[in-house]
N, C-alpha and C positions, 0 to 999 in steps of 0.2 A: 617417856620415861626411859632412863638409861640403866637398865637392869644389870647389865654385866660390865658397865664402864667402857663400852666400846664406841660411844658416840664420838669422842675426840678422834679415835683411830679412824672411824668411818669418814669423818669430816676431812681428815688429812688425806685419806685414800681418795676421796672425791676430788679434792683440790689437785692432788698429784695426777690423777687421771685426766683432769681438765687441762693441766699444763702439757701432759703428754699428747693429748689430742691436738692441742694447738701446734706443738712441735711437729707432729706427723703431718698436719695440714700444711705447715710451712715447708717441710721437706718435700711434700708432694708438689706444691706450687713451684719450688725451686727446680724440681726434677722436670716439670712441664716446661718451665722457662728454659732450662738447659737444653732440652730436646728441640725446642723451637729455634734456639740459637744455633744449635748444631746443624739443623736443616738449612738455615739461612747461610751459615758459613760454607756448607757443602755446595749450595747453589752458587755462591760467590766464587768458591774455589773452581767449580766447573767453568765459570765464565772467564776467570783469570788464568786458568791453567795454560801455561806455555805462552801467554801473551805478555806477561809482566814479569820482570826480574824481581827477585826477593827484595832487593834493595829499594825498589820502587813502590813497594806496598805501603799504603797509608799507615803511619804510626798509630792511628786510632785502632786499626784492626789488630795490630800487634798488641796493644794494651788490652783490647777486648779478649784476645786469645789468652793472654797472661791472666787476666781476671777470671776467665772461665776455668783455667787450670786451678787457680786458688779456690774458686767456688766448688769445684769437684772435690777437692781435699776437705774443705769445710763440710760439704754435704755428707761425705762418708764419715767424718768425725761425729756429726750430729746424729746420723743414723745409728752409729755404733753406741753413742751415749744414750739415745732413746731406747734402744734395745736392752742395754745394760740396766737402765732405770726400770724399764718395764719388768724385766726378769726379777730384779730385787723386790719390786713392789708386789709382784705375784707371789713370791716366796713369803713375804711378810703377811700377806693376806691369808695364804694357806696356813701359816703357823697360827695366826689369830683365830681362824675358824677351827683348827684342831684343838687349840686351847679352850675355846668356847664349848666345843663338843665334849671335851673331857670334864670341864667344870659342870656343865649341865647334867652329864651322866652321874657325877659324884653327888650333885645336889639331889637328883632323883633318888639315888640309893639312900642318902641320909634321910630324906623325907619318908621313904618307905620304912626305914628302920625306926624312925621316931614315932610313926603312927602304929607300929606293931602290926601293920597290915600290909605285908609285901604283896605287890601286884605281880602277876606273871607277865612276862614279855613275849 
């Protein structure tokens, strides 16, 4: 039973929380992949250091490096967006809970007044 009409809000909150969890999981996986790639690049860099001229480096490695740079930018954007959405969602939830508390308090007061039997708090 949806006494205060918050069922739709709760469903929306749950869906948003689920999307946010998936985003956080994806960001975490990207971060792990990025770390692994950095380690591999560092190993390669140590092997190649001083042995190969920059012009002789495989173009695939250059593309990977460029793609990693783009991935870092996207990762930071996604993390910022997730943080912003989480903050907005938290504020909305706090507002809804405050409204609910206010309404339930006023309903209790009305009920006490209608019964002519005020209860002590």
